Every structure is written in structure tokens, then in C-alpha cells.
ROBA-952883 format. One record per residue (C-alpha): chain; residue in one letter; x, y, z; residue number from 1. Coordinates in Angstrom, 1 decimal. Example, Ala and Ser with C-alpha at 12.3 -4.5 7.8 and 13.67 -1.06 7.14 Angstrom:
REC   unit   code       c1       c2       c3   pos
REC      A      A     12.3     -4.5      7.8     1
REC      A      S     13.7     -1.1      7.1     2
% end
This chain:
REC   unit   code       c1       c2       c3   pos
REC      A      M    -24.8     51.9    194.4     1
REC      A      S    -25.2     55.7    195.3     2
REC      A      K    -27.2     56.8    198.3     3
REC      A      N    -29.9     57.8    195.8     4
REC      A      E    -30.5     55.1    194.0     5
REC      A      K    -32.8     52.2    195.5     6
REC      A      K    -33.0     48.7    194.8     7
REC      A      D    -35.7     47.1    193.2     8
REC      A      T    -37.3     44.8    195.6     9
REC      A      T    -40.4     44.1    193.8    10
REC      A      K    -40.9     40.3    193.4    11
REC      A      K    -40.9     38.5    189.6    12
REC      A      P    -44.4     36.8    189.6    13
REC      A      T    -44.3     33.3    187.6    14
REC      A      F    -46.1     32.9    184.5    15
REC      A      E    -48.2     30.0    186.0    16
REC      A      E    -49.0     32.6    189.0    17
REC      A      S    -50.2     35.4    185.9    18
REC      A      I    -51.8     33.2    183.6    19
REC      A      G    -55.6     34.2    185.1    20
REC      A      F    -54.9     38.1    184.3    21
REC      A      I    -53.3     36.7    180.5    22
REC      A      D    -56.1     34.7    180.1    23
REC      A      Q    -58.3     37.7    180.6    24
REC      A      E    -56.2     40.0    178.5    25
REC      A      I    -56.8     37.5    175.9    26
REC      A      T    -60.2     36.9    175.9    27
REC      A      K    -60.7     40.9    175.9    28
REC      A      R    -58.6     41.0    172.6    29
REC      A      R    -61.3     38.2    171.1    30
REC      A      G    -62.4     41.3    168.6    31
REC      A      K    -59.4     41.7    166.8    32
REC      A      W    -59.3     38.2    165.6    33
REC      A      N    -61.2     39.0    162.4    34
REC      A      L    -60.0     36.1    160.1    35
REC      A      T    -62.9     33.9    161.0    36
REC      A      S    -62.7     32.6    157.8    37
REC      A      L    -60.0     30.0    158.5    38
REC      A      H    -62.0     26.8    159.5    39
REC      A      W    -58.9     24.9    160.7    40
REC      A      M    -58.4     27.7    163.2    41
REC      A      D    -60.1     29.4    166.1    42
REC      A      Y    -59.6     32.2    168.5    43
REC      A      D    -59.2     29.3    171.2    44
REC      A      D    -56.3     27.9    168.9    45
REC      A      V    -54.9     31.7    168.4    46
REC      A      S    -55.1     32.0    172.4    47
REC      A      Q    -53.1     29.1    172.9    48
REC      A      I    -50.6     30.3    170.5    49
REC      A      I    -50.5     33.8    172.6    50
REC      A      R    -50.3     32.0    175.9    51
REC      A      I    -47.3     29.4    174.2    52
REC      A      H    -45.5     32.8    173.1    53
REC      A      I    -46.0     34.9    176.1    54
REC      A      H    -44.7     31.9    178.2    55
REC      A      E    -41.3     31.6    176.0    56
REC      A      K    -40.8     35.4    176.6    57
REC      A      W    -41.4     35.8    179.9    58
REC      A      H    -38.3     36.0    181.0    59
REC      A      L    -38.1     39.3    179.3    60
REC      A      Y    -40.8     40.7    181.6    61
REC      A      D    -39.5     43.8    183.8    62
REC      A      A    -41.3     43.0    187.1    63
REC      A      S    -40.6     47.0    188.1    64
REC      A      K    -43.1     47.8    185.3    65
REC      A      P    -47.1     46.9    185.1    66
REC      A      L    -48.1     43.4    183.7    67
REC      A      G    -50.7     44.6    181.6    68
REC      A      P    -49.0     46.9    178.5    69
REC      A      W    -46.1     44.1    178.6    70
REC      A      V    -48.9     41.4    177.7    71
REC      A      N    -51.2     43.5    175.6    72
REC      A      R    -48.6     44.4    173.6    73
REC      A      I    -47.7     41.0    173.2    74
REC      A      I    -51.2     39.8    172.2    75
REC      A      S    -51.9     42.6    169.9    76
REC      A      N    -48.8     41.9    167.8    77
REC      A      Q    -49.1     38.0    167.6    78
REC      A      I    -52.7     38.6    166.7    79
REC      A      K    -51.5     41.2    163.4    80
REC      A      N    -48.4     38.1    162.9    81
REC      A      L    -50.7     35.4    162.4    82
REC      A      I    -53.3     37.8    160.0    83
REC      A      R    -50.7     38.2    158.3    84
REC      A      N    -49.1     34.7    157.6    85
REC      A      N    -52.2     33.3    157.2    86
REC      A      Y    -54.2     35.5    154.9    87
REC      A      G    -51.9     38.9    154.1    88
REC      A      N    -49.0     37.0    152.5    89
REC      A      F    -51.0     35.7    150.0    90
REC      A      S    -53.7     38.0    149.6    91
REC      A      R    -54.0     39.6    146.1    92
REC      A      P    -52.2     43.1    145.4    93
REC      A      C    -55.8     44.9    144.7    94
REC      A      L    -56.7     45.5    148.7    95
REC      A      K    -53.6     47.6    148.8    96
REC      A      C    -53.3     49.3    145.7    97
REC      A      E    -54.4     52.8    145.4    98
REC      A      A    -56.3     52.4    141.9    99
REC      A      A    -58.8     49.7    143.7   100
REC      A      R    -62.5     50.1    143.6   101
REC      A      P    -65.3     48.3    145.4   102
REC      A      N    -66.7     45.1    144.3   103
REC      A      N    -63.9     44.3    142.4   104
REC      A      G    -63.4     47.4    140.2   105
REC      A      C    -60.1     48.9    139.1   106
REC      A      D    -59.5     52.9    138.1   107
REC      A      I    -57.0     51.3    135.9   108
REC      A      Y    -58.6     48.1    134.2   109
REC      A      N    -62.2     48.4    135.3   110
REC      A      S    -61.8     45.0    137.0   111
REC      A      Q    -59.4     43.8    138.8   112
REC      A      C    -58.2     40.9    136.5   113
REC      A      A    -55.2     39.7    135.1   114
REC      A      E    -54.5     42.6    132.5   115
REC      A      C    -52.8     44.1    135.4   116
REC      A      P    -49.3     42.8    135.8   117
REC      A      L    -49.2     42.6    139.5   118
REC      A      Y    -52.8     40.7    139.6   119
REC      A      A    -51.4     38.2    137.1   120
REC      A      K    -48.2     37.7    139.0   121
REC      A      W    -50.1     37.0    142.2   122
REC      A      E    -52.7     34.6    139.9   123
REC      A      K    -49.7     32.9    139.0   124
REC      A      T    -47.6     32.5    142.3   125
REC      A      K    -49.7     33.1    145.2   126
REC      A      K    -53.6     32.4    144.4   127
REC      A      S    -53.3     29.0    144.8   128
REC      A      A    -51.9     29.5    148.0   129
REC      A      Y    -54.4     32.0    148.6   130
REC      A      E    -57.3     29.6    148.2   131
REC      A      I    -55.7     26.9    150.2   132
REC      A      K    -55.7     29.5    153.0   133
REC      A      I    -59.1     30.8    152.4   134
REC      A      P    -62.0     28.1    152.2   135
REC      A      L    -63.6     29.5    148.7   136
REC      A      A    -63.8     27.9    145.5   137
REC      A      L    -60.6     25.9    143.8   138
REC      A      E    -61.1     26.5    140.1   139
REC      A      D    -60.4     23.1    139.2   140
REC      A      H    -58.4     22.2    142.3   141
REC      A      S    -55.1     24.1    140.5   142
REC      A      H    -53.1     23.9    143.8   143
REC      A      E    -53.1     19.9    143.3   144
REC      A      V    -51.6     19.9    139.6   145
REC      A      S    -49.5     23.6    139.8   146
REC      A      P    -46.4     24.3    141.9   147
REC      A      V    -47.0     26.8    144.8   148
REC      A      C    -44.2     29.4    144.7   149
REC      A      F    -43.6     31.9    147.9   150
REC      A      E    -40.4     33.4    146.7   151
REC      A      D    -41.8     36.5    144.7   152
REC      A      N    -42.4     39.6    147.2   153
REC      A      I    -44.3     42.7    145.5   154
REC      A      N    -43.7     45.9    147.3   155
REC      A      L    -46.9     47.8    146.6   156
REC      A      G    -45.2     50.7    147.8   157
REC      A      K    -42.0     51.1    145.6   158
REC      A      F    -44.4     49.8    142.5   159
REC      A      A    -46.5     52.4    142.6   160
REC      A      A    -43.9     54.8    143.2   161
REC      A      N    -42.0     53.7    140.4   162
REC      A      L    -45.0     54.2    138.6   163
REC      A      H    -45.6     57.8    139.4   164
REC      A      E    -42.2     58.4    138.1   165
REC      A      E    -42.6     56.9    135.0   166
REC      A      M    -46.2     58.5    134.2   167
REC      A      K    -44.7     62.1    134.9   168
REC      A      T    -42.1     61.5    131.8   169
REC      A      K    -44.9     60.2    129.8   170
REC      A      L    -47.6     62.3    130.4   171
REC      A      K    -48.5     65.9    129.0   172
REC      A      P    -48.4     68.6    132.0   173
REC      A      N    -52.2     68.8    132.0   174
REC      A      E    -52.5     64.7    131.7   175
REC      A      W    -50.0     65.0    134.6   176
REC      A      L    -51.9     67.4    136.9   177
REC      A      V    -55.0     65.5    136.3   178
REC      A      Y    -52.8     61.9    137.2   179
REC      A      E    -51.3     63.4    140.2   180
REC      A      G    -54.8     64.9    141.7   181
REC      A      L    -57.1     61.9    140.7   182
REC      A      F    -54.6     58.8    141.8   183
REC      A      I    -51.7     60.4    143.9   184
REC      A      N    -53.7     62.8    146.0   185
REC      A      N    -56.9     60.7    145.7   186
REC      A      N    -59.0     64.1    144.8   187
REC      A      T    -62.4     63.7    143.5   188
REC      A      E    -62.7     65.0    139.5   189
REC      A      E    -64.7     67.7    140.5   190
REC      A      E    -61.5     68.8    143.1   191
REC      A      V    -59.8     68.2    140.5   192
REC      A      A    -61.5     70.1    137.5   193
REC      A      K    -61.4     73.3    139.9   194
REC      A      E    -57.7     72.9    140.2   195
REC      A      M    -57.3     73.2    136.8   196
REC      A      G    -60.3     75.9    136.4   197
REC      A      F    -62.1     73.8    134.0   198
REC      A      K    -65.9     75.1    133.7   199
REC      A      S    -69.1     73.5    131.9   200
REC      A      N    -71.7     75.9    130.5   201
REC      A      E    -74.3     72.8    130.9   202
REC      A      K    -76.8     72.9    133.6   203
REC      A      N    -76.8     70.3    136.1   204
REC      A      R    -73.0     69.1    135.5   205
REC      A      T    -69.8     69.2    137.3   206
REC      A      P    -67.4     71.7    135.8   207
REC      A      G    -64.8     70.3    133.9   208
REC      A      Y    -66.5     67.1    133.8   209
REC      A      K    -66.2     66.6    129.8   210
REC      A      Q    -62.5     67.3    130.4   211
REC      A      I    -61.4     65.3    133.0   212
REC      A      K    -63.2     62.3    131.4   213
REC      A      N    -61.3     62.9    128.1   214
REC      A      L    -57.9     62.9    129.9   215
REC      A      R    -58.7     60.3    132.2   216
REC      A      K    -59.1     58.1    129.5   217
REC      A      K    -56.3     58.7    127.8   218
REC      A      I    -54.2     58.5    130.9   219
REC      A      I    -55.6     55.2    131.6   220
REC      A      E    -54.6     54.1    128.0   221
REC      A      K    -50.8     55.4    128.1   222
REC      A      V    -50.9     53.7    132.3   223
REC      A      K    -52.1     50.1    130.6   224
REC      A      K    -49.3     50.6    127.7   225
REC      A      C    -46.5     51.1    130.3   226
REC      A      L    -47.7     48.1    132.1   227
REC      A      K    -48.0     46.1    129.4   228
REC      A      K    -44.5     47.1    128.1   229
REC      A      D    -43.3     45.9    131.4   230
REC      A      E    -41.3     49.5    132.1   231
REC      A      V    -42.6     49.3    135.8   232
REC      A      D    -40.2     47.9    138.2   233
REC      A      Y    -42.5     46.1    141.3   234
REC      A      L    -39.9     44.2    142.7   235
% end
């Protein structure tokens, strides 16, 4: 050891000595657990799972560094993992889809339904598991009469990228500009109309509203046709 190096003599506390502080930090983060629809798991259960996990990882704690950040990182990660494992893996794909709109709306299909191949696949393979996890109405108790499959993982990011690439080859130049503005850049119809140079002679009307409406209708029809033919890879 060189003269400039100092031996770290910090005494590492035991898990038992730190349990009071750990419990305090776990309690502070109760608000991060928002999956209250799980009637069989409350925050007391979550807290116990986190305590056990911290205990199992205690040998990794570096006593030369503050305990708080290390503990809080584990708490946050465990809460995220529990929410993902008990809800996110089985929730419908619409929750992460750019075309989704409030009140179960959809830019492409008007409503979130089985016309969409992603929704249809979720309904076939994961909806039963979702309804088992979340205490909602179970239509005809489908989980009791049909097998539940978990092997299909839909990569929504990849699907969206593939869809955009496919539509770029199928849409006319002006249709693509509208598609890109509305569904990729998430601009408003008014912003897209302005970029396209559309105008309107009608009073109290957004410039280009008719052109955008007609182009949007054509685009959605082409997207539906493309998805119906299963021309986009979503795995």
C-alpha cells in the first residue's frame, strides 16, 4: 500500500442494526406503489418483499458510501419490478401505443378493439392472465376454460418502427407528410396543416381542416389494410 493510500476502516453495520433506517425509507416510498387494484397484495406485503431483497443483497453494500442512496435504489427498483410483473406484462398494448386516445379511443380503429392485430393477440394470449391479476369482471370466466399463454412478447417499439417504414412505402408524398406529422411527431392537425401550407376560406375554421381530414381518412384506411394483411412484423 502506498503512502498516499489510506486503509478504509469504516465498520460495516449489520442488516439488523440498519433495519430501522431501512423501514423508514421503505415507508417514505409508499406513494410509489400505485397498484392498489391487487386485492391480494398491499404495501405491507411489498415492504416485506423489499426487506428480504435488501437482506439478500446486504453483502454488496459498500460501507464507505452512504447507506441511503443504495437502499433507495433497491426500493425503487423492486417497486418497479413488482408493478411490471403483476400488471405491466399483462396489460393491453394500447397503454403504450401512440395511436391510443382517452376513453379507450384509437386514432386508427376509433376504439381499442380486436380489429387491431396487437389488441387481438393480447386478447387471445394475455387478457385472461390480466383479469386474473386484476380483479375486474371476467367475461364467462375465460381463464377457467381456455389455456393462458405467456410466450408471446410484443415489442411495441419495434412494431411502431416497422409500421412507419411500411407506411412510408405505401403512402403518397403528401399523405406521408401528414402521417409523419400526426402519428410520429405527434403534432396537432393545425400544426400539420400549417406546415403543409393549407388554407381555409371559411370563417372560424382551422386552416386546411378539410384537407387534413380527408388525408387522415385515407391514411387510416391504408394502415388498416396493411395491418389486416399482416404485413408488419410486431414480434
